[in-house]
VEXDREN-2710 file (C-alpha; in Angstrom, 1 decimal):
% VEXDREN-2710
k/r/px/py/pz
1/LYS/-0.2/37.8/-21.4
2/GLY/-0.4/35.8/-18.2
3/LYS/3.2/34.8/-18.5
4/CYS/6.1/35.2/-16.1
5/PRO/8.0/38.5/-16.9
6/GLU/11.4/37.9/-18.4
7/ASP/13.1/40.4/-16.0
8/GLY/12.0/40.5/-12.3
9/TRP/10.1/43.4/-10.9
10/ASP/11.4/45.5/-7.9
11/GLU/9.6/45.2/-4.6
12/SER/7.8/48.6/-4.8
13/THR/6.3/47.7/-8.2
14/ILE/5.1/44.3/-6.8
15/GLU/3.5/46.0/-3.8
16/LEU/1.8/48.6/-5.9
17/PHE/0.4/45.8/-8.1
18/LEU/-0.9/43.9/-5.0
19/HIS/-2.5/47.0/-3.5
20/GLU/-4.3/47.5/-6.9
21/LEU/-5.6/44.0/-6.7
22/ALA/-6.7/44.4/-3.1
23/ILE/-8.8/47.5/-3.7
24/MET/-10.9/45.4/-6.1
25/ASP/-12.1/43.2/-3.2
26/SER/-15.4/44.3/-1.6
27/ASN/-14.0/44.2/2.0
28/ASN/-11.7/47.1/1.0
29/PHE/-14.5/49.3/-0.6
30/LEU/-14.9/52.6/1.3
31/GLY/-18.7/52.4/1.4
32/ASN/-19.0/48.6/1.8
33/CYS/-21.8/47.3/4.0
34/GLY/-21.4/43.6/4.8
35/VAL/-24.2/41.6/6.3
36/GLY/-23.0/38.1/5.5
37/GLU/-21.1/35.5/7.6
38/ARG/-17.9/35.9/5.6
39/GLU/-17.1/39.5/4.8
40/GLY/-13.4/39.6/4.9
41/ARG/-13.2/41.3/8.3
42/VAL/-9.8/41.2/10.0
43/VAL/-9.4/42.6/13.5
44/SER/-5.6/42.9/13.5
45/GLY/-4.0/45.5/11.3
46/LEU/-0.8/43.5/11.3
47/VAL/-2.6/40.5/9.9
48/ALA/-4.3/42.6/7.2
49/ARG/-0.9/44.1/6.2
50/ARG/0.7/40.7/6.2
51/HIS/-1.8/39.6/3.5
52/TYR/-1.9/42.9/1.6
53/ARG/-5.6/43.1/2.6
54/LEU/-6.4/40.2/0.3
55/ILE/-8.6/38.5/2.8
56/HIS/-11.3/36.6/0.8
57/GLY/-9.1/33.7/-0.2
58/ILE/-9.5/31.9/-3.6
59/GLY/-12.3/29.9/-5.2
60/ARG/-15.9/29.3/-4.2
61/SER/-17.5/26.5/-2.2
62/GLY/-17.8/24.3/-5.3
63/ASP/-14.6/25.0/-7.2
64/ILE/-11.1/26.3/-6.0
65/SER/-10.6/27.9/-9.4
66/ALA/-13.9/29.7/-9.6
67/VAL/-14.2/33.5/-9.6
68/GLN/-15.7/35.2/-6.5
69/PRO/-17.9/38.2/-7.5
70/LYS/-17.1/40.1/-4.3
71/ALA/-13.4/39.3/-4.5
72/ALA/-12.4/40.4/-8.0
73/GLY/-8.8/41.2/-6.9
74/SER/-8.2/37.9/-5.2
75/SER/-9.8/36.0/-8.1
76/LEU/-7.6/37.8/-10.6
77/LEU/-4.5/37.0/-8.4
78/ASN/-5.5/33.3/-8.4
79/LYS/-6.0/33.2/-12.2
80/LEU/-2.7/35.1/-12.8
81/THR/-0.7/32.9/-10.4
82/ASN/-1.9/29.7/-12.1
83/SER/-1.1/31.1/-15.6
84/ILE/2.4/32.2/-14.5
85/VAL/3.1/28.9/-12.8
86/LEU/2.0/27.1/-16.0
87/ASP/4.4/29.2/-18.0
88/VAL/7.3/28.3/-15.6
89/ILE/6.5/24.6/-15.7
90/LYS/6.8/24.8/-19.5
91/LEU/10.1/26.8/-19.2
92/ALA/11.4/24.0/-16.8
93/GLY/10.9/21.3/-19.4
94/VAL/7.3/20.0/-19.6
95/ARG/6.4/22.0/-22.7
96/THR/3.1/20.2/-23.6
97/VAL/1.5/20.7/-20.1
98/THR/-2.0/22.3/-20.7
99/SER/-3.3/23.1/-17.2
100/CYS/-2.3/23.6/-13.6
101/PHE/-3.5/25.2/-10.4
102/VAL/-1.9/26.1/-7.1
103/VAL/-3.6/24.3/-4.1
104/PRO/-3.1/25.4/-0.5
105/MET/-1.9/21.9/0.7
106/ALA/1.5/20.3/0.6
107/THR/2.4/17.5/-1.8
108/GLY/1.0/14.6/0.2
109/MET/-2.6/16.0/0.6
110/SER/-2.5/17.2/-3.0
111/LEU/-1.8/13.6/-4.1
112/THR/-4.7/12.5/-2.0
113/LEU/-7.0/15.0/-3.8
114/CYS/-5.9/13.4/-7.1
115/PHE/-6.7/9.9/-5.9
116/LEU/-10.1/11.0/-4.6
117/THR/-10.9/12.5/-8.0
118/LEU/-10.0/9.3/-9.7
119/ARG/-12.3/7.4/-7.4
120/HIS/-15.4/8.7/-9.2
121/LYS/-14.0/7.6/-12.6
122/ARG/-13.0/4.1/-11.3
123/PRO/-15.6/3.1/-8.6
124/LYS/-14.5/-0.6/-8.6
125/ALA/-10.8/0.2/-8.0
126/LYS/-9.3/-0.2/-4.6
127/TYR/-5.5/-0.7/-5.2
128/ILE/-2.7/1.7/-6.1
129/ILE/0.4/0.3/-7.7
130/TRP/3.4/2.1/-5.9
131/PRO/7.1/1.5/-6.7
132/ARG/8.5/1.7/-3.2
133/ILE/10.0/5.0/-2.0
134/ASP/10.6/5.4/1.7
135/GLN/8.9/8.7/2.3
136/LYS/5.9/8.7/4.7
137/SER/3.7/11.5/3.2
138/CYS/3.4/9.9/-0.3
139/PHE/2.6/6.5/1.3
140/LYS/0.0/8.1/3.6
141/SER/-1.6/10.0/0.7
142/MET/-2.9/6.7/-0.6
143/ILE/-4.1/5.4/2.8
144/THR/-5.8/8.7/3.6
145/ALA/-7.7/8.5/0.3
146/GLY/-9.0/5.1/1.3
147/PHE/-6.9/2.9/-1.0
148/GLU/-4.7/-0.1/-0.6
149/PRO/-1.1/0.5/-1.6
150/VAL/0.5/-2.4/-3.5
151/VAL/4.2/-2.0/-2.8
152/ILE/6.5/-2.9/-5.7
153/GLU/10.1/-3.5/-4.4
154/ASN/12.9/-1.9/-6.4
155/VAL/15.6/-3.7/-8.4
156/LEU/19.3/-3.2/-7.5
157/GLU/21.3/-2.3/-10.6
158/GLY/24.9/-1.5/-9.6
159/ASP/24.4/0.9/-6.7
160/GLU/21.1/2.2/-8.0
161/LEU/17.6/1.2/-7.0
162/ARG/15.4/1.2/-10.1
163/THR/11.7/0.4/-11.0
164/ASP/10.9/-3.3/-11.4
165/LEU/8.7/-3.0/-14.5
166/GLU/8.1/-6.7/-14.8
167/ALA/6.8/-6.8/-11.2
168/VAL/4.5/-3.8/-12.0
169/GLU/3.0/-5.5/-15.1
170/ALA/2.7/-8.9/-13.3
171/LYS/0.8/-7.2/-10.4
172/ILE/-1.6/-5.5/-12.8
173/LYS/-2.4/-8.8/-14.5
174/ALA/-2.8/-10.5/-11.1
175/LEU/-5.2/-7.9/-9.6
176/GLY/-7.0/-6.9/-12.8
177/ALA/-6.7/-3.5/-14.4
178/GLU/-10.3/-2.5/-13.5
179/ASN/-9.4/-3.0/-9.8
180/ILE/-6.4/-0.6/-9.9
181/LEU/-7.0/3.1/-9.3
182/CYS/-3.7/4.2/-10.7
183/VAL/0.1/3.7/-10.8
184/HIS/1.7/6.2/-8.4
185/SER/5.3/6.9/-9.5
186/THR/8.0/9.2/-8.3
187/THR/10.6/11.4/-9.9
188/SER/12.6/13.3/-7.2
189/CYS/13.9/11.0/-4.5
190/PHE/16.9/10.3/-2.2
191/ALA/19.8/8.4/-3.7
192/PRO/20.6/5.5/-4.2
193/ARG/16.9/5.3/-5.4
194/VAL/16.6/7.0/-8.7
195/PRO/13.6/8.4/-10.5
196/ASP/11.1/5.8/-11.7
197/ARG/11.2/4.6/-15.3
198/LEU/8.5/7.0/-16.2
199/GLU/8.4/6.4/-20.0
200/GLU/8.0/2.6/-19.5
201/LEU/5.4/3.0/-16.8
202/ALA/3.5/5.5/-18.9
203/VAL/3.4/3.0/-21.8
204/ILE/2.2/0.2/-19.4
205/CYS/-0.6/2.6/-18.1
206/ALA/-1.7/3.4/-21.6
207/ASN/-1.7/-0.3/-22.7
208/TYR/-3.9/-1.3/-19.7
209/ASP/-6.0/1.9/-19.6
210/ILE/-4.9/2.7/-16.0
211/PRO/-4.4/6.3/-14.8
212/HIS/-0.9/7.5/-13.8
213/ILE/-0.2/10.0/-11.1
214/VAL/3.4/11.3/-10.7
215/ASN/4.8/12.5/-7.4
216/ASN/7.2/15.2/-8.7
217/ALA/7.8/16.7/-5.2
218/TYR/11.0/18.7/-5.9
219/GLY/11.4/17.8/-9.5
220/VAL/10.6/21.2/-11.2
221/GLN/14.2/22.3/-10.3
222/SER/15.6/19.3/-12.3
223/SER/15.6/19.3/-16.1
224/LYS/16.0/15.5/-16.0
225/CYS/12.9/15.0/-13.9
226/MET/10.9/17.3/-16.1
227/HIS/12.2/15.6/-19.2
228/LEU/11.0/12.3/-17.9
229/ILE/7.5/13.7/-17.4
230/GLN/7.5/15.2/-20.8
231/GLN/8.6/12.0/-22.5
232/GLY/6.2/9.9/-20.4
233/ALA/3.3/12.0/-21.6
234/ARG/4.5/11.8/-25.2
235/VAL/4.9/8.0/-25.4
236/GLY/2.2/6.9/-22.9
237/ARG/-0.1/8.1/-20.2
238/ILE/0.4/10.6/-17.4
239/ASP/-2.8/12.0/-15.9
240/ALA/-1.4/14.5/-13.3
241/PHE/1.9/15.4/-11.7
242/VAL/2.2/17.1/-8.3
243/GLN/5.0/19.3/-7.1
244/SER/5.7/21.3/-3.9
245/LEU/5.9/25.1/-3.9
246/ASP/8.4/25.4/-1.0
247/LYS/10.9/22.9/-2.5
248/ASN/10.9/24.3/-6.0
249/PHE/10.2/28.0/-5.5
250/MET/11.7/28.7/-2.1
251/VAL/8.4/29.9/-0.4
252/PRO/7.0/28.9/3.0
253/VAL/5.6/25.3/3.3
254/GLY/1.9/24.9/2.6
255/GLY/1.3/24.8/-1.1
256/ALA/1.6/22.6/-4.2
257/ILE/0.9/22.6/-7.9
258/ILE/-1.2/20.0/-9.6
259/ALA/-0.6/19.9/-13.3
260/GLY/-1.5/17.7/-16.2
261/PHE/-2.0/17.3/-20.0
262/ASN/-5.8/17.0/-20.0
263/GLU/-7.4/20.3/-19.0
264/SER/-10.8/18.8/-18.1
265/PHE/-9.2/16.3/-15.7
266/ILE/-7.2/19.0/-13.9
267/GLN/-10.5/21.0/-13.6
268/GLU/-12.2/18.0/-12.1
269/ILE/-9.5/17.9/-9.4
270/SER/-9.9/21.6/-8.7
271/LYS/-13.7/21.1/-8.3
272/MET/-13.1/18.2/-5.9
273/TYR/-11.5/20.6/-3.4
274/PRO/-14.3/21.4/-0.8
275/GLY/-14.9/25.0/0.0
276/ARG/-12.8/28.1/-0.5
277/ALA/-9.0/28.1/0.1
278/SER/-6.3/30.2/1.5
279/ALA/-4.7/32.6/-1.0
280/SER/-1.4/32.7/0.9
281/PRO/0.5/30.0/-1.1
282/SER/-0.7/31.7/-4.4
283/LEU/0.4/35.1/-3.1
284/ASP/3.8/33.8/-2.0
285/VAL/4.6/32.1/-5.3
286/LEU/3.3/35.1/-7.4
287/ILE/5.5/37.6/-5.5
288/THR/8.5/35.2/-5.8
289/LEU/8.1/34.7/-9.6
290/LEU/7.4/38.4/-10.3
291/SER/10.6/39.3/-8.4
292/LEU/12.7/36.6/-10.1
293/GLY/11.3/36.8/-13.6
294/THR/12.2/33.9/-16.0
295/THR/15.8/35.2/-16.1
296/GLY/16.2/34.9/-12.4
297/TYR/14.6/31.5/-12.1
298/LYS/16.7/30.1/-15.0
299/LYS/19.8/31.4/-13.2
300/LEU/18.8/29.6/-10.0
301/LEU/18.3/26.3/-12.0
302/LYS/21.7/26.7/-13.6
303/GLU/23.4/27.4/-10.3
304/ARG/21.7/24.3/-8.7
305/LYS/23.0/22.1/-11.5
306/GLU/26.6/23.5/-11.1
307/MET/26.5/23.0/-7.4
308/PHE/25.4/19.4/-7.9
309/SER/28.6/18.7/-10.0
310/TYR/30.7/20.5/-7.3
311/LEU/29.1/18.6/-4.4
312/SER/29.5/15.3/-6.3
313/SER/33.2/15.8/-7.0
314/GLU/34.1/17.1/-3.5
315/LEU/32.1/14.4/-1.7
316/LYS/33.9/11.8/-3.8
317/LYS/37.2/13.2/-2.7
318/LEU/36.1/13.2/1.0
319/ALA/34.8/9.6/0.6
320/ASP/38.1/8.4/-0.8
321/ASN/40.0/10.0/2.0
322/HIS/38.0/8.0/4.5
323/ASN/38.2/4.7/2.7
324/GLU/34.5/5.0/1.7
325/ARG/33.0/5.7/-1.8
326/LEU/30.5/7.9/-3.4
327/LEU/27.7/5.6/-4.6
328/ASP/27.4/5.5/-8.4
329/THR/23.8/6.9/-9.0
330/PRO/24.0/8.7/-12.4
331/HIS/20.2/8.6/-12.9
332/ASN/19.6/10.7/-9.8
333/PRO/20.1/14.4/-10.7
334/ILE/19.5/16.0/-7.2
335/SER/20.6/13.6/-4.4
336/LEU/23.9/11.9/-3.7
337/ALA/24.9/9.1/-1.3
338/MET/28.2/8.2/0.3
339/SER/28.8/4.8/1.8
340/LEU/29.4/4.4/5.6
341/LYS/30.5/0.8/5.5
342/ASN/33.6/1.2/7.7
343/LEU/31.6/3.2/10.3
344/ASP/28.8/0.6/10.3
345/GLU/31.3/-2.3/10.7
346/ALA/33.1/-0.6/13.5
347/ASN/30.0/0.1/15.7
348/ASP/26.3/-0.7/15.2
349/ALA/25.3/2.7/16.7
350/ALA/28.0/4.7/14.9
351/VAL/25.9/5.5/11.8
352/THR/23.0/7.1/13.7
353/GLN/25.5/8.8/16.0
354/LEU/27.0/10.5/13.0
355/GLY/23.6/11.8/12.1
356/SER/23.2/13.3/15.6
357/MET/26.7/14.8/15.4
358/LEU/26.0/16.5/12.1
359/PHE/22.7/17.9/13.4
360/THR/24.2/19.3/16.6
361/ARG/26.8/21.0/14.3
362/GLN/24.0/22.7/12.4
363/VAL/24.1/20.5/9.3
364/SER/20.5/20.1/8.3
365/GLY/19.1/18.0/5.5
366/ALA/21.8/15.3/5.5
367/ARG/20.3/11.9/6.1
368/VAL/22.2/8.9/7.6
369/VAL/20.7/5.5/6.7
370/PRO/21.7/2.5/8.8
371/CYS/21.2/-1.1/7.5
372/GLY/18.2/-3.1/8.6
373/SER/16.0/-0.6/10.3
374/VAL/12.4/-1.6/10.5
375/GLN/9.4/0.8/10.6
376/THR/5.7/0.4/10.6
377/VAL/3.6/3.1/8.8
378/ASN/-0.2/2.7/9.0
379/ASN/0.1/-1.0/9.8
380/TYR/2.5/-1.6/6.9
381/THR/5.9/-2.8/8.0
382/PHE/8.9/-1.8/5.9
383/LYS/12.2/-3.6/6.3
384/GLY/15.2/-1.5/5.7
385/PHE/13.1/1.7/6.0
386/MET/14.7/4.9/4.6
387/SER/16.9/2.8/2.2
388/HIS/14.0/2.1/-0.3
389/ALA/14.9/-1.7/-0.1
390/ASN/14.7/-4.6/2.2
391/ASP/18.4/-5.3/2.2
392/TYR/20.5/-2.5/0.7
393/PRO/24.2/-3.6/0.7
394/CYS/25.6/-0.8/3.0
395/ALA/24.8/2.1/5.3
396/TYR/25.1/5.5/3.7
397/LEU/24.8/9.2/4.1
398/ASN/22.6/11.4/1.8
399/ALA/23.2/15.0/0.7
400/ALA/21.3/16.9/-2.0
401/SER/21.9/19.9/-4.2
402/ALA/18.6/21.6/-4.2
403/ILE/17.6/25.0/-5.6
404/GLY/19.1/27.9/-3.7
405/ILE/22.1/26.0/-2.4
406/LYS/25.4/28.0/-2.3
407/LYS/29.0/27.0/-2.6
408/GLN/29.5/28.0/1.0
409/ASP/26.8/25.5/2.1
410/VAL/28.7/22.7/0.4
411/ASP/32.1/23.7/1.7
412/VAL/30.9/24.0/5.3
413/PHE/29.0/20.7/5.1
414/LEU/32.1/18.9/3.8
415/LYS/34.3/20.5/6.5
416/ARG/32.0/19.4/9.3
417/LEU/31.5/15.9/7.9
418/ASP/35.2/15.4/7.5
419/LYS/35.7/16.5/11.1
420/CYS/33.0/14.1/12.4
421/LEU/34.5/11.2/10.5
422/LYS/38.0/11.9/11.7
423/THR/36.6/11.9/15.3
424/PHE/35.3/8.3/14.7
425/ARG/38.6/7.2/13.2
426/LYS/40.5/8.6/16.1
427/GLU/38.2/6.8/18.6
428/ALA/38.5/3.6/16.6
429/LYS/42.3/3.8/16.7
430/GLN/42.2/4.3/20.5
431/GLU/39.9/1.4/21.0
432/LYS/42.1/-0.8/18.8
433/SER/45.2/0.2/20.9
434/ILE/43.4/-0.6/24.1
435/ASN/42.3/-4.0/22.7
436/GLU/45.8/-4.8/21.6
437/ILE/47.2/-3.9/25.0
438/SER/44.5/-6.0/26.6
439/ASP/45.3/-8.9/24.3
440/ALA/49.0/-8.6/25.0
441/ASN/48.4/-8.6/28.8
442/THR/46.2/-11.6/28.5
443/ALA/48.8/-13.5/26.4
444/THR/51.5/-12.6/29.1
445/GLU/49.4/-13.9/31.9
446/GLN/48.7/-17.1/30.0
447/LEU/52.5/-17.6/29.5
448/GLU/53.2/-17.0/33.2
449/ASP/50.5/-19.5/34.1
END
C-alpha cells in the first residue's frame, strides 16, 4: 500500500527486506558483466555491508525520482521511502499534501533547490521576501541561489517576535510582485521568535500571485507547525515546505524532505536536481519508520509534547528562584526562553560565559543570547544577531523540547543550569562585599583627612 506500517518491524525483518531489494540491483547479480563507468563496484566489504549492498544510489541524471533500469531494488527503495514519508507527513497534520520526495541535502540546500526551480517560472524576479530569523543556513540558501533577500523585521508583541504583515505587503507593493521570486517564511524557530503568521502570508501570496516557500526545518514533530501549513494551504498559497530528516526522524544529518500540494511543481523540483543522488538518507529514514511504525512515531510525538510542558513548568520555577522569568511565548510549541537580565546587568561578559559553562558541563543545544551582538553574513549586517531583532529588551537563554528528549535530559539540564547561576550569584555577592569594604575604607580615609 506504500504506507508506513502501524506496528514497527523487528530488525531481522527489515534486514531481510533490504537484502531482497539489494539482489534486484545489477551489481549484485551473480553473472553480471559490467563494462560501464558506473557499475556499483565497491572495493571495501565493510562499506558494502554498511549500505546493504545498495550501491547505485537513487534517480537518473535528469531526475532524482526516476527509475534506474539496472537498479530496480534501489529505485523501489526510493519510491517506497517517498510514499511512506508522505503518509507520515499526513499523519503529522498536513492531510492535503499530495507529493514529496527525500533529497540527500540538508534543509538549507534543499531550500536553494526550490528557489532555483522557481527561477524558471519567474525570470524577472530577483528578490525574496524574508521575515527575519537569525539562522545562517536559511539566509544563505537565498544568497546561494543568486537572489537578494529582503529582510522584514519582526514586531514585538509582549515577549514574542511576530511577523510584520503590513511591512510584507508594503514591500511587495514597493518592489512590484513580478520582481519577487517568493515569500520565504518559517515555522520552527528559537523563542522568543514564534512561527510566522502562515495563514495571513499565504493569503497575501495568493492575492499577489507570488510563490510561497516554507522553511519547516523541525516542524514535523509539532502539531501546531503542521496545522499552520495545512491552514495556510487551505486559505491561501503554499508552494512547497521543506523539513530536515535528522531533526524530525532522528537519523544522521544529510537529508531533507521537500513536500507540497501541487504534484507537478514538486516533480519540477526533483527534476532540477542534477545527476543521481546518494540513497543513504532514504535508506536511513526508511529503516527508522519501518522500525517505529505509525504507533511508535505517534508515541514519540506525544512524549515530546509532554516533555515541552514539563520543561516549561520546571524552567519557570528555576527562573523565579533566580529572580528571572520564563518569557511568555505561547505561539512557540518547541522552544522556550528564560531571561538573563540580572546576569547581563551584573557583567557584560557574564551571558556568554554562562554559555561556555553549560557547554563544558556537557549541556548541548542550549543557546545564550546576549544583547546587541552584531554579525555580518554574506555582506549583510544583522544588529542583535541571534535574537531575531535589532533591539530585543533582554538577554536570554534558549532550551527546546525536541523529539526524542527524555525527562532525564530536562532534569540534568535544569540541575546544571541552577548550579551555574548560583555560581554567578555567589561571585556577585563576593564582589559586592569587596566593593562595600573598599567604599567603607575610602570613607574612613576621607574622614581622617
